[in-house]
N, C-alpha and C positions, 0 to 999 in steps of 0.2 A: 178161441174165445177172448183170451186176454188180449190178443189185436184190435177187436170189436170195443172192448170195454176201452183200451187206450186211445182209439180214435174218436170214442164219442166223448170220453173226457178232455180231448182236445178240442174238437169241436164246441163243446160246452165252453172252455174257456175263451175261444176265439169269438164265439159270439156275445158271451159278456163282456170282454174288450170293446168289441164295435158297438154294444149298447152305450158303456161308459163314454166313448167317444161322442156318439150322439147326443148323448143328454148333455155334456159339456158344450158340446156346438149349439145345441137348441138354446142352452143358459145364455152363452156368448150372444148370439142374436138376438134372444130377448130382452136381455140387460143392457145392448148397446144400442136399443131403437123403443120399442113402444114402453120398458121399464124404467128407460134411462131418467127420464123427469120425475117419478116417484119418491118423493122425499128429499129433494135436492133443496138447499137452500140455496137464493139467488145469489150466485157467482160462486157456488160451489163446485168440486169436482166430481163429487161422488153422493149417489142420492142412497133411498135403502136399498135398490139392490145393486151392487157394484157386479162388474164384471169379472171371469175368472182372471183375466190378466191383472186387473186392480187387486184382485185377493192375493193373488202368487207374489205380486211386485210388495205390497204388504209384509208378507210371512219372509220375505228373502231380505226386506228391509228391518225387520223385528231382529233377526238373526236366531240360530238354533240354539245360542246359550241363553236367550230369553225364553223362549219357548220350553225347554228341558228344565229349566229352573223352576218354573210353573209347573208344567206336566209331570215332572218326578214327585213332586208333592201330591199331585191329586192321585198320582199312579200307587203311592204307597197309601194314601187312604183308603180309595178302592180296593187294594189288595188286602188290607187287614180287616175292614168290613166285609169282603168276599171269602177270607177264610174263617171269620167269627161267624158270620150268619149261616154260611152251608154246612160248617162243623155241627152248630147247635141242631141245625135242621135234620141233619144226620142221625144224630146221637138221639132225637126225640124219636123220629121214626122209629129206631131201633127199640127205644123204649115202649113205645105202643104196641108193638109186637111181642114183646117180653112180658109186659106189663098190660094187657089189654084194657084197664079200668080206666087208666090214666088218657087214653084217648079222647073223651069228652073234652076234658079241662085243655089238652093240647092243640087240638085242631080249634077249640075256642080262641085261644091265644094267637094261633095262628091266621083266623078270619079277621081277628080286630087288627092285628099288625098288618094285613094286608089292605083291610078298610079306610084305614087311618090316613091320610093324606100326608106325604112328607111336608110339603110346605107349610101344613099346619102345625104339625109337632115337632119340626125345627127347631123354631127359636124357644119352646120349652126346655129340649134338649140342650139348647145352647147356654140358657140359664143356669141349668143343673151343672154342665159340664164345666164351663168357663171358656174363656179363651186359650189359647196353646200357646208357648213361647212362640217366640220368632222363629219362624224358618221349621217349626213342628208339625206334624200331623195334628189335624183337627178332630178330637175328641166326636163332635158332633156329626162331622163328615165321615167318621168311621162307623157310628151308631147309624145314620141313615143310609147308609151303604150296606151295612147287615141287615138291617130291618128290609131294603129293597129285594132281598134274594131270599129272604127265609120263606116266606109261604111257597113261593114255587119249586124250591127243592125238596119241601119236607113232604107236600102233597105228591110231588113225582117220585118221592122216594118210597112212600105209603102203597103210591098206586102199583109201582113195579114190584114191591115185596110180597104185597096180596097177589099176583097175578103169577106167584110161582106154581108148577107144576104139583099139582094134588097128590098123585103119584107117589112123586119123589118125596114129599113131606111125609107119607104114610111109610114109606119106606125107611126114613129115617126114624121114626118112633117106634118101629116094629122092631128096630134093632137096638133099641134103648135109647135111642137120642132125645134130649131135652129141648126144649125150646130154643137154648142157646145155639146146641147144634143144628136146629133146623134153620134158623138165621144165619148162620154162616155160612154152613154146606150148601144151602139151597135159596134161600129166599134174597141174598146178599148177591150172589151170582145172577138171579133171574131180574134181578132189579136194577143192575148194572146198567143197561142202555136206557131206562128211563132217568136213573142217578146223572149219567154224563150228559143226557139231554137238557135235565135242569140246570145244570152246572154250566152247559154253554151258554144257556138262556140268561144265567146269571150276571156273565161278565158284562154287557152293557149295561144291567139294571144295576149293579154295585158302582160302576164308573158314573150313571148317572145320578145315583143317591149321593155317592162322594161330591159332584159338583154341587148338588142341592144343598147340601150340608156347608158346602163353602160359601155359600151366599149368606148364610146367617150363624155360619160358627167363627166370626171374628178374627179372619185369617188375612196374613198381609201377602201370602203367595198364593198360589195354585190357579188353576183355569177358570173356577169361580170368579175369584176376585179381579183377574184381568177381563172376563167379559161384563161384568159390572162397571167396571172404570172405562172400558171403551164407549159402553152403551151412554155412560154419563159425559163421556168427553166428544160423543158423537161420531167416534173413529168406527164409521161403518164396515170398512175393509178389514178392518184388527177383529171386530167382532164375530164377521163371517168367518175369518181365518183361523180361529181358534176353535169356533164351532166344528169346521171341516177336521178339522186336527183330532177334536175328540170323538167326533164319528169313526174317524179313520182309526185311531185307537182302539176302539170299542170292536169295531170291526174284525182288525186285527187278531185281538184276542179272542173273541166269538169263532174265528176261523181255528186258531191254533187248539182251543180246547176240544171244536169238533174234529179235528184230527186224532188228537189224543183218543177220543170216544171211540175212533174208527181202530185204533189201535189194540186198545182194551175188549173192544167187543167185536171182533172180527167176524162172528157169528149173522151178525145184524148187517151184513153189507148186502146189497142186492144182487150183486152176482154170486152166485153158488161156485163151488170149487170146478174147475173146468176139466 
């Protein structure tokens, strides 16, 4: 059974690698032919769609120090927002189960936070929070990162906690357990797979929220300002390169949290014990 699972996993990685190679090949072919003239100024070398080679060359030209100096700040903002947003969401989800009367207010706040576009509320938050010191994380970016993950984690945690086995909850009650005991001993364990799924989805959401916050947060460093400057100076290859780096970092975080979720919830794996 383990051999079969290992073989299928290896085949999945191989097919995934082949898909990436095929995608890059098609991208290169398209940008070198039919898409090459799109957006290209007279006498210019790069149009709207640079080739993967041009993007890679620009990444190398900018250097690792340039990218890390900006990426590290965005990561700090996304990380702080990730912790704040998810932490508040989990605390409020527990509060709903301990004090059901608070559910109406909490769910309304969650829906409002999800419905308001981050690009619309960002300038307002920037006026309230103000500009950060040079090289310091932007409070606006942290706030928008937290706001981007709050709704998903809250709803995921509530759905998971409410899916707890009724017989187990009744058993705790019969033995004199309170709502707190039911929450800690049964509902949190039952909700762990849903919580880990929500936390995994929250990784790219927090990263995107931080970048949007940098657009309006009056920061001098970070991936957001780099992309804005690249767009204004028509550095198309740099713009694409930073966007790809952002996607890669968010994807790595997504995978890492997903692996952590598999370790914490081994009973949810597809393969049963062999």
